[in-house]
N, C-alpha and C positions, 0 to 999 in steps of 0.2 A: 465681864472678864476683869477681875480685880487682881492687882499685884499681891494683895494680902491673902489671896485664896491659897488653898493647899499647894505649897511649893512643889511637892513631889508630883503633883498632877501634871505640871509642865514637863518634867522628866519622863513621865509615863507616856504622855502624848508624843513626845519626840521619839521615844523608842518605838511606839506603835507605827508612826508615820514612816520611820526609817525602814522598819521591817516590811511594811506594805509596799512601799515604793522601791525597795531594794537600793537605798542610797545611804551614804554615810550619816550616822547620827549627829556628828558635829555640824553638818550642813543644815540640818533641821533646827538645831539650837541656835546657830547663827542667824537663820531666817527669823526665828522668834525674837531674837535680840533686835534685829532690824525693824521688825514690826512694832515692838514696844517703843523703840526710839522714835518711830514715826508718830505713834499715838501721843508720846510725851511732847513732841514738838507742836502738836495741835493745841496743847495746853500752855506751854511756855513760850510759844512763838516759833514760826517756821524758820526764822533766821538763826535760831539757837542751835549750837552744835552740841548734840546730846549723844553720849555713849552709854550703851546698856551692856552690862556683864551678867551672864547667867551661869551660876555654878552647875556644871553638868552632873554632879553627884547629888547635891542637896536641893537644887532648883532655886537657890537664893538669888534674888535680883538686886542689882545695884545700878541706880541711875546717877549719872554724872554729867555736869555741864562743863564743857571744855572752853577755856578762855585763853586767847592768844595774848602773850606778853608784848606790849608795845610801849614806845616812849610817850606818844600822845594818843589818847583814846578817842576814836571817832564813833564807835558803836559799842555801847555798854552791854549789849546782849552777847557779843562775841569776843570782846577785847577787855584787857585789864592793864592798868598803868603799872610800870615797872616797880615803883615804890610799894604799891599795894600788894603786888605779887610777892615781893621779898619779905613782907610781913608774914605771909602764909608759908612761903618756901624760900629760905634765905639764899639758896643757890640759883634762884630764877634769873634767866637772861632773856633779852629781847629775842623773839622768835619761838620761844618755848610755849608749851600749853600747860595751864594750871587746871587741875580737875577739881570741880566744886560739887560736893555731894548734894543730891536732890532728895527730898523726902518721898517715901512711898506714896503712890497715888492710885485712885480707882479710875478705870476707864469708863467713859460713857458708851452708849450703844453704838454711836457713829464711829467713835474712835476704835472700839473693838472690832467693828465690821471692817474698817480700814486696815487694822492690824492683820485680820484674817486674810484679806486679799494679798497683802505683802507676803505672808507665809505661803499661801497657795502658789503665788508667782515664783517665789524662790525655790520651792520644792519642785515645781514643774520644770524650771530651768535645770536644776540639778539632775532631775530624772532624764531630761533630754541629753544632757552631757554624758550621763552614764550610758545611755543607749548608744550614742554616737561612738564612744570609746569601745563599746562591746562589739559593734558591728562594722567598724571602719576597716578592720582587717579580714572581713568575711566576704568582700566583693569577689565574685566568681564562684561562690558556693551555692549549693541548693539547700534551702531551709524548708522546714515543715511548720505549718501553723493551722489555725482555724479561722474561718471567716467571722469577723467581728461585726461588720456591717457593710452594706453596699450603698454608695452615694453616687448618683448620676453616672452609673456604669463603672465607677472606680471601686475596687474591692479593698477594704481595709482588713488586714490580716493580723491576728494576734499571734506573735511569735514567742509568747511566754515571758521573755524578759524585755520585750519591746513590741513595737508596732511597725508594720510595713504597709506599703500601698502598691497595688497592681493597677496602674492607670488603664483607662479604657483601651488605648492603643497598644498596650503591652500584654493584653489578654488574648486568648485564643477565641476567634469569632464563634458565636453561637453557644459558648459556654455560659451556663447560668449558675449562680451560686446563691445560697441562702445562709442565714445565720447558723453557725455551728459546723458547717461543712469543713472537712479536712482538706488541706490544699498544700501542694508543693510548688515552689517557685524559685527562680534564679535571682540572686542578689547582683544587680548590674551597676548599682551606684549607691553610695552612702555619703550624704552631705550634711554639714553642720548648718542647720537652719534655725532661725529664731521662732518661726511659726510654721505650721504645716508638717508634712511628713519628712522624715530624714532617711528612711531605708526604702529604696525604690526596687521593686520586684518586677519580674517579667516571666511570662510563660510563652511568649512568642520569640524571645531572643534565640538566635541560632545556637549559642553556647549552652542554653538550657537542654537542648536535645543532646549535645555532645556530652554534657555531664551525666545525663540519664544513661547513655551508652557506657560511660565509664563505670557507673554503679552496677550495670547489668553484665558487663563483659570483663571478667577478671584480667584478660590479656591486655586490655586498654589500661586498666588500673595499674598493672605491673609494668607498663611501658613497652611491652612486646609489640603491641599494635598501636599505631599513632593515628589520630584523627587529623588530617591535613586541612580539610575545608568543609564547611557546612553552609547550605543554602536552604531557606525555608519559605514556604508560603503557608503561614500558620493555619492549622486546622484543615488544610487541604492536601499538600504534598511537600516533600522535602527530599534533598539529596545530600549524602554525606560521603566524603572521599576518605578512604583509609589505606594505610600501607603497613606491612609487617616487617619488623626488623629481623625476624627469623624466617628463613626461606621455607622451612618445613611447616609453617602455619599459614593457612589461607585466611587473610584478613576479612574477606567478605563472609566466608562460612562461619568464622568465629563470632562475627557480629550478628549473624542470622540465628545461630544456635540450633540445638537439636529440635527438629520439626518447627523451626521458627520461634522457639520459646523466648529467646532474648529480644529479638526485634519486636515481637508482639507485646512484650511487657512495656517497651517504650511507646509503641503505637497506642496501647491502652491508656497510658498516662497523658498522651497528646490528643485524646479524643478522636482516635481513628485516623490520624494523619498518615497518609501513605508515605513510605520511606524507601528511596532507592539507595542501596549501598553500592558504592562504586570504587574499584581499585584505583588508587592514585598512581600517576606515572610522571616521572620527570620530563618526559617528552610531551610537549604541549599538544601536538596533534593527537597522539594516542589518548591523552587525558580527556581532550574535548570529545573525541569519538566515544569514549566510555561514558562521559557525562550526558551525552544525548540519548543514551539507552532509554527505552527499548527500540528506538529507531535505528535502522541500518544506514551506514554512511558509505557512499561510493568513493568520494575523494575530498580532500581538504587542501586549501591554499592559504598559507599563513602570510600575513603582513606584519612583521615584528615591529616595524617603526611605528605603525598606527595602532599596534596591539589589537588587531582585528584578524578574524579568520573567516574564510568563506567555506561553507560546508555544502557539498553537492550530494543530494540523496536521490534515490529512485523516485519516479513520479508518484508511486503509490505509498511512499513513506513520508511525504511532505507534511501531511496533517499530523502524523504521529511525532515527527521531529519537532514541529512547532508546538504541539499540545493545545489543549483547550485554552483559548484566550491568550495564546503565546506562553503558557505556563512552563512547558518543558524547556524551551530554548531560553527563557528568562532565568530559570533556576540554573541551567547549565552555564549561562554567562556569569551569574553571581558566583557559582562554585569555582570556576576556572579563572575568573578575572579578565576574560577576553570578550570583546564584542563579537557576536556570532551572527553571520548572515546565512540564511538557508536558501539554497537554490535547488531546483529540480534539474535532473540531467538534461531534460528538453530545453529548459530556459538557459542553462549554462552553455549548451551546444549552440543555441541561437545567438547568444551573446558573443561567443568565440567567433562565430561566422561573421557577425557584424563588425567585430574588431578587426578581423582579417581583411574584410572588404575595405574598411576605413584606412588601414595601413597601406593596402595595395594602391588605393586611389591617391594617397599622399605621395607614395614613391613615383607613381605615374606622372602626377602633376609637377612635383618638385624636380624630378630628374629627367623629365621629358622622355620617358620610355614607354614601351607598349604595355598592354595589360599583362602579358605573360611574364615579363621581367619583373613588374611590380609584385605579382603574386609569388614569384620565386623568392624574392627578397623577404616578403612577409612570412612565407612558409619556413624560411631558414632562421626565423627568430628575431630579425631586425625590427625594432619598434619605433625608431626615430631616424631622422636624416642625420643627426649628429653621430649616431652609431655607424651609419654607413660611411660617413666622411672620415672618421678617425680610427676605425679598426685597422688591423694589419691587412695589407692588400691580399695576402694569401687567403684570408677568410672568405674573400669574395671570389678570387680566381679559382679556388678549389671547388666551387659550386658547379655541379654538372651543367655543361653548356656554356660556361664562362671561361675566359682565359685572362692572362695578365693584362692585355691591352684593354679588354672590356672592363676589368676591375678598375684600372687607372682612369678610364673615361668616366665611369660611374662616380668614383670618388671626387674627380675634378668637378663634375656637375653638382655633386652634393655640397662641396665647399663653396662653390659660386652661389648656390642657393642660400646657404647660411649667411654668406657675406651680404647678399642683397637684402635678406630679411633683417639682418643686424643693422644695416644702413637705414632701412625704413623705420625700424624701432627707435634708433638713435635720433632720427629726425623728429619723430613723435615725442620722444622724451624732452627734446629741447623746446618743442612747442608747448609742452605742459609746464615748462619751467623747472623741471627736476635738475638739480645742480650736478656738475661733474664729480664733486667730492664724494658722492654716494658710491662711485665706482671703487673707492678704497675699501668698501665693506666686503670681506671675503665671502664668496658664494652668491653675491647679489648680481644677477645678470641684468642686461638691458631690458629684457622682457619684464623682469620683476620690477625694475625701476618704473617702467610704464604703468604697470598694474598699481603700484602704490601711489603714483601720481594721479591716475584716473579715479581710482576708488576712494582714496583717502586724502587727496590733495597734499600728499607728503612731498616736499620739494627740497628740504635741507637736511643736513646731518642731524640737527637738533630735532627736527620733526620726526625723523626716524627713531631717534633715541627715546621718544615718548611712547613708542609701541610697547605692548605687552605681548608675550608669546602667543596667547590665544588669539590676539588680533590678527596675527599672521597665519597661524595654522588652523584656526577654528576650534570648536569644542563641541562636546555632546552633553546633553542633559536628559535624564529620565523624568518623564512627566506622565502621570496617569498610566503607568506601566509601559509606556512607549518611549523609545529613544529618539530624541529630536537632535538633528545635526545642524549646527550653525557653521556656515562656511567662513573661512578666514580670507584675508586679502591674497595670500599666496597658496591657497588650497589647491589650485590647479597645477602648481609646480612641484607637488609632492615634497615640500620642505618639512623635515622632521622638527620636533620640538627642540632638540639639541642644536640643530643648525640655526633655527630661528633665534634661540637664546644667544648663540655666539654672535650672530649679526647685530642684535640689539646691544649686547655688551660692548662690542667694538665701537658702535656709534656713541654710546655713553662715555666711553673712555676718550673718544676723539673730541667730544665737546666739554670734557672735564667734569662730568657728573660723578664719575667714579674713577679710581685709580687701579692700577694692576695689583697693588697691595690689598685694596678693598676686595677685589675679585678673588685673590688667593685666600683671603680670610674667610669669605663666604664659602668657597669650595672646601676649605678645611673643616668648617662647621658642618657642611653637608656630609662629608666623609665620616666625621665623628658620629653624627646621628645615624648614618647607615650601619656603622660598626656596632653601635649600641643596640639598634633594632635587630641586627643579626644575632647578637648575644642573647 
């Protein structure tokens, strides 16, 4: 590779590389100039500051050594004394650079190889930058490509003007690809990386199925039908919730199509994945009942604070509601965002009877009444001694067989029982060393103070301020397809996450960790994020 070689050959090479890699011709010429500069430094010294200029039309190459103008020269390879510089350039000043022309040179084999590596590296970087700029705004789209190669289960896809990768965990199980196969995938991420893939594709992403329906169903594309939620077990089964903005159009029927043509087109693309199309409903109970199809539901009980729902099904519908390996209930839970517990009517009846018996015995023991009175109070919906003690007397006196005197006596006994238990708990609190100042925390009862003292040895306001919400309320994790429940210190007291957060924030304000202004600022940021998310 000689500088004196056909100069037009450099221009022709730059044109060819630019066309092949689909990058700017100037980038290739700049890469060549950098490569020549590197090869020249191998001859004139690595510390030498060399600049190479290539004429983009003629291919003429100019090599120059740049020397910095200084008062006192310390390195003659990179610096020049001010007086010498002014002999060459009268207006030279300290800090300027003087360009010294270098003669043309021939590169040796090693220098040429080094220059080639620089060009290849620069061109590759430019190609990656071009690919990133092209695909960064295509996240959320479906792209078509062909399989370029398969490496350790990862599929490299040729996208025409770039390359993408379907990682092993983003593919549909049991799908096999070979070189040249046509493939469609969802672009879920595009990242600027120095090495490795930049465009990340998926065929298992829930939105891949949603986009396929958008392509097959004109009503979804036009916005008449909206996809509200998608849940998938890739390659096996999926659920999709849809709603129509036009009351005259059935969203489920539109997605199914004439003789199932539309849904079958999506099923075919997803390797036979079974799809349940479900009408979305703003009513959580109705939506969850729909999501559990094809199982029939007898009754639902919602716990909005815990975001859980208890679903009661006929005995012969339990296996259908749960599905193979819990698939049906798992997908329904993902689709609706609710934790779902499945109970048969028989088990639900047994549990209600056990709860009824437990409450009856509690009233009998605490109020010192016979079994009949205890059962009557339980059957009327009273669940705790506190309810009995502090409801309006009329709610008790109006019960069949009770009068005002009976109601007054029952409430008196209930209050005496609560006072006695409160006294015992307060004594236990003092024995544990839990300080009185914790009573200042709104919503924190004596029983709760005993619980935090026993379980976590929390005794002071500062100790309580160190809690996180999950420490008090517990949390859930999904592991190997199963939900694991971790109990919190106050799980037995039905404390909501909002109540726990308020308690902890009060404690932190009391010990000076945060101020009311800090709390207001955090709440303002949370409201802003919520508004942005809703938009």
